[in-house]
Backbone as a printed PyTorch tensor [residue, N CA C, xyz], in Angstrom:
tensor([[[-22.2240,  -0.6800,  33.8120],
         [-22.4170,   0.3760,  33.2640],
         [-24.0210,   0.2250,  32.7980]],

        [[-24.4120,   1.5410,  32.7310],
         [-25.8960,   1.7210,  32.3760],
         [-25.8780,   1.7580,  31.0220]],

        [[-27.4560,   1.7430,  30.7670],
         [-27.7800,   1.5060,  28.9330],
         [-27.1270,   2.8310,  28.2910]],

        [[-27.5180,   4.1570,  28.9700],
         [-27.0040,   5.1920,  28.1320],
         [-25.4100,   4.9520,  28.1430]],

        [[-24.6560,   4.6190,  28.9440],
         [-23.2680,   4.3490,  28.4770],
         [-22.9230,   3.0660,  27.5530]],

        [[-23.5440,   2.2800,  27.3630],
         [-23.5270,   1.1630,  26.6900],
         [-24.1190,   1.7040,  25.3460]],

        [[-25.1030,   2.2790,  25.0020],
         [-25.2700,   2.8710,  23.7210],
         [-24.4860,   3.7400,  23.2840]],

        [[-23.6810,   4.6950,  24.3950],
         [-22.9170,   5.9990,  23.7890],
         [-21.5300,   5.2210,  23.2450]],

        [[-21.1270,   3.9910,  24.1610],
         [-20.0820,   3.3040,  23.6470],
         [-20.2400,   2.3550,  22.4700]],

        [[-21.3150,   1.9460,  22.0000],
         [-21.6320,   1.3520,  20.7760],
         [-21.2100,   2.2930,  19.6750]],

        [[-22.1150,   3.4420,  19.5450],
         [-21.9790,   4.4910,  19.0260],
         [-20.3150,   4.9150,  18.5880]],

        [[-19.8000,   5.2510,  19.3780],
         [-18.4820,   5.5290,  19.4940],
         [-17.7220,   4.5420,  18.6030]],

        [[-17.6800,   3.2880,  19.1330],
         [-17.3090,   2.0010,  18.5350],
         [-17.4470,   2.0760,  16.6120]],

        [[-18.8130,   2.4260,  16.6760],
         [-18.9670,   2.2790,  15.0680],
         [-18.1950,   3.2520,  14.4110]],

        [[-18.3150,   4.5890,  15.1230],
         [-18.0560,   5.8120,  14.2030],
         [-16.3460,   5.4860,  14.1640]],

        [[-15.7680,   4.9680,  15.2040],
         [-14.3160,   4.5520,  14.6590],
         [-14.1240,   3.6400,  13.9160]],

        [[-14.9850,   2.4140,  13.9960],
         [-14.8300,   1.3860,  13.0910],
         [-14.9590,   1.8870,  11.4140]],

        [[-15.8640,   2.9220,  11.2960],
         [-16.3300,   3.7080,   9.9630],
         [-15.1690,   4.2020,   9.7820]],

        [[-14.2430,   5.1000,  10.3500],
         [-13.1690,   5.8820,  10.3240],
         [-11.9280,   4.8180,   9.7630]],

        [[-11.7690,   3.7410,  10.4960],
         [-10.9260,   2.7160,  10.3390],
         [-11.2190,   2.3100,   8.5280]],

        [[-12.3670,   1.7800,   8.4460],
         [-12.6580,   1.5150,   7.1940],
         [-12.2750,   2.3000,   6.1770]],

        [[-12.6440,   3.4120,   6.3440],
         [-12.5630,   4.4600,   5.3310],
         [-10.9730,   4.8220,   5.0670]],

        [[-10.0770,   4.7430,   6.1520],
         [ -8.6690,   4.9460,   5.9440],
         [ -8.1750,   3.9900,   5.2600]],

        [[ -8.3970,   2.5070,   5.6150],
         [ -8.1360,   1.5130,   5.0330],
         [ -8.6090,   1.3960,   3.4970]],

        [[ -9.6090,   1.8970,   3.0720],
         [-10.0890,   2.0740,   1.9080],
         [ -9.4740,   3.3940,   1.1880]],

        [[ -9.0240,   4.3550,   1.8790],
         [ -8.1530,   5.2730,   0.9890],
         [ -6.9080,   5.0170,   1.0740]],

        [[ -6.4870,   4.0820,   1.7770],
         [ -4.9930,   3.5780,   1.6090],
         [ -4.8760,   2.5740,   0.5880]],

        [[ -5.8200,   1.5940,   0.4660],
         [ -5.5940,   0.6330,  -0.7710],
         [ -5.6780,   1.1840,  -1.8190]],

        [[ -6.6480,   2.5860,  -2.1850],
         [ -6.4990,   2.9290,  -3.3720],
         [ -5.5380,   3.7510,  -3.6280]],

        [[ -4.9400,   4.5270,  -2.7410],
         [ -3.5340,   4.8210,  -2.9670],
         [ -2.4560,   4.2410,  -3.5440]],

        [[ -2.2480,   2.8570,  -2.7210],
         [ -1.3460,   1.8680,  -2.9790],
         [ -1.4560,   1.4590,  -4.5380]],

        [[ -3.0420,   1.2900,  -4.9740],
         [ -3.4710,   0.7210,  -6.0470],
         [ -2.6600,   1.6380,  -7.1530]],

        [[ -3.0940,   3.2350,  -7.1710],
         [ -2.6620,   4.4470,  -7.5800],
         [ -1.0370,   4.3950,  -8.1030]],

        [[ -0.4940,   4.0990,  -6.9030],
         [  1.0340,   4.1490,  -6.8010],
         [  1.3870,   2.9380,  -7.4740]],

        [[  0.9280,   1.9160,  -7.2640],
         [  1.4210,   0.6370,  -8.1250],
         [  1.2890,   0.8480,  -9.6810]],

        [[ -0.0750,   1.4100, -10.1040],
         [ -0.2460,   1.5930, -11.3810],
         [  0.9130,   2.4060, -12.1120]],

        [[  1.2070,   3.4320, -11.1770],
         [  1.8680,   4.6910, -11.8600],
         [  3.4110,   4.2320, -12.0270]],

        [[  3.8340,   3.0000, -11.0590],
         [  5.0730,   2.7090, -10.7760],
         [  5.1670,   1.5280, -12.0280]],

        [[  4.2110,   0.9080, -12.1280],
         [  4.0090,  -0.0200, -13.2450],
         [  4.1070,   0.4610, -14.7800]],

        [[  3.0670,   1.4330, -14.9410],
         [  3.4740,   2.3190, -16.1390],
         [  4.6480,   2.6020, -16.5170]],

        [[  5.4970,   3.1610, -15.3520],
         [  7.0410,   3.6690, -15.9520],
         [  7.6940,   2.4250, -16.2220]],

        [[  7.6090,   1.4220, -15.7050],
         [  8.4470,   0.1110, -15.9830],
         [  8.0690,  -0.0200, -17.2200]],

        [[  6.9080,  -0.3110, -17.6970],
         [  6.6050,  -0.5610, -18.8660],
         [  7.2330,   0.3490, -20.2730]],

        [[  6.9510,   1.4810, -19.7300],
         [  7.5710,   2.4100, -20.8430],
         [  8.9860,   2.7720, -20.4020]],

        [[  9.4860,   2.2560, -19.3060],
         [ 10.8780,   2.7700, -19.0050],
         [ 11.2810,   4.3160, -18.8600]],

        [[  9.9200,   4.8750, -18.0190],
         [ 10.2550,   6.2010, -18.2570],
         [ 11.2620,   6.6350, -17.1990]],

        [[ 12.5080,   7.3050, -17.7240],
         [ 13.6950,   7.8890, -17.2950],
         [ 14.3090,   6.5610, -16.8310]],

        [[ 15.1190,   6.5090, -15.6050],
         [ 15.8070,   5.1140, -15.3000],
         [ 14.9360,   4.1480, -14.1360]],

        [[ 13.7580,   4.2480, -14.6280],
         [ 13.0270,   3.4610, -13.2640],
         [ 13.0550,   2.0510, -13.3990]],

        [[ 13.7380,   1.4360, -14.4880],
         [ 13.9330,  -0.0070, -14.4340],
         [ 15.3300,  -0.1160, -14.0270]],

        [[ 16.1190,   0.5790, -14.3740],
         [ 17.5420,   0.7090, -13.9560],
         [ 17.6070,   0.6230, -12.3780]],

        [[ 16.7520,   1.6890, -11.5390],
         [ 17.1010,   2.0000, -10.4170],
         [ 16.1430,   0.6650,  -9.5470]],

        [[ 15.3570,   0.0620, -10.0570],
         [ 14.5640,  -1.1710,  -9.6940],
         [ 15.8000,  -2.2290,  -9.5790]],

        [[ 16.0240,  -2.5350, -10.5110],
         [ 17.2840,  -3.4510, -10.6340],
         [ 18.2650,  -3.3420,  -9.6340]],

        [[ 18.9150,  -1.9720,  -9.5220],
         [ 19.8600,  -1.8790,  -8.6450],
         [ 19.2750,  -2.1670,  -7.3070]],

        [[ 18.4180,  -1.6100,  -6.7540],
         [ 17.8630,  -1.9580,  -5.5530],
         [ 17.5630,  -3.1410,  -5.5460]],

        [[ 17.1910,  -4.0990,  -6.4680],
         [ 17.0330,  -5.7470,  -6.1980],
         [ 18.3990,  -6.1920,  -5.8690]],

        [[ 19.3660,  -5.9230,  -6.5350],
         [ 20.5780,  -6.3220,  -6.5580],
         [ 21.1390,  -6.0060,  -5.3290]],

        [[ 21.0430,  -5.2500,  -4.7230],
         [ 21.5180,  -4.3760,  -3.5850],
         [ 21.3570,  -5.4050,  -2.3330]],

        [[ 19.7200,  -5.7740,  -2.4400],
         [ 19.6020,  -6.7540,  -1.2770],
         [ 19.5660,  -8.0190,  -1.5140]],

        [[ 20.6420,  -8.6020,  -2.5380],
         [ 20.5820,  -9.6430,  -2.9320],
         [ 19.5040, -10.4730,  -3.3950]],

        [[ 18.6030, -10.0420,  -4.2230],
         [ 17.3270, -10.4340,  -4.7890],
         [ 17.4880, -10.9720,  -6.1950]],

        [[ 17.1070, -10.8390,  -6.9460],
         [ 17.1660, -11.8450,  -8.2690],
         [ 18.0390, -11.3920,  -9.1140]],

        [[ 18.8520, -12.4790,  -9.7290],
         [ 20.1050, -12.3220, -10.4210],
         [ 19.6000, -12.2390, -12.0920]],

        [[ 18.3920, -12.4160, -12.4440],
         [ 18.2370, -12.4760, -13.9900],
         [ 18.7960, -13.6560, -14.5350]],

        [[ 19.4490, -14.5030, -13.7440],
         [ 19.9640, -15.9400, -14.4620],
         [ 21.4370, -15.6910, -14.7120]],

        [[ 22.0020, -14.6290, -14.1970],
         [ 23.1530, -14.0420, -14.7630],
         [ 24.0630, -14.9290, -13.9620]],

        [[ 23.6430, -15.7770, -12.5050],
         [ 24.6260, -16.2640, -11.9370],
         [ 24.3690, -17.8510, -11.9000]],

        [[ 24.7010, -18.4860, -12.8240],
         [ 24.5280, -20.1890, -13.1920],
         [ 25.7710, -20.4290, -12.9310]]])
């Protein structure tokens, strides 16, 4: 590998790393927003958000809210 190929490869790798960092940052921001919206719906019980969540948890055998003593 000559010097030009090494420099070119390094630049491409840096650009790819920057894109991956950007994608990860945007993905994280989207997750934070989605979680905040979901949490707000849970707190204010918008629609039947809480009931749907409880049903989903119970379907998977999750939390029984202390009802199964």
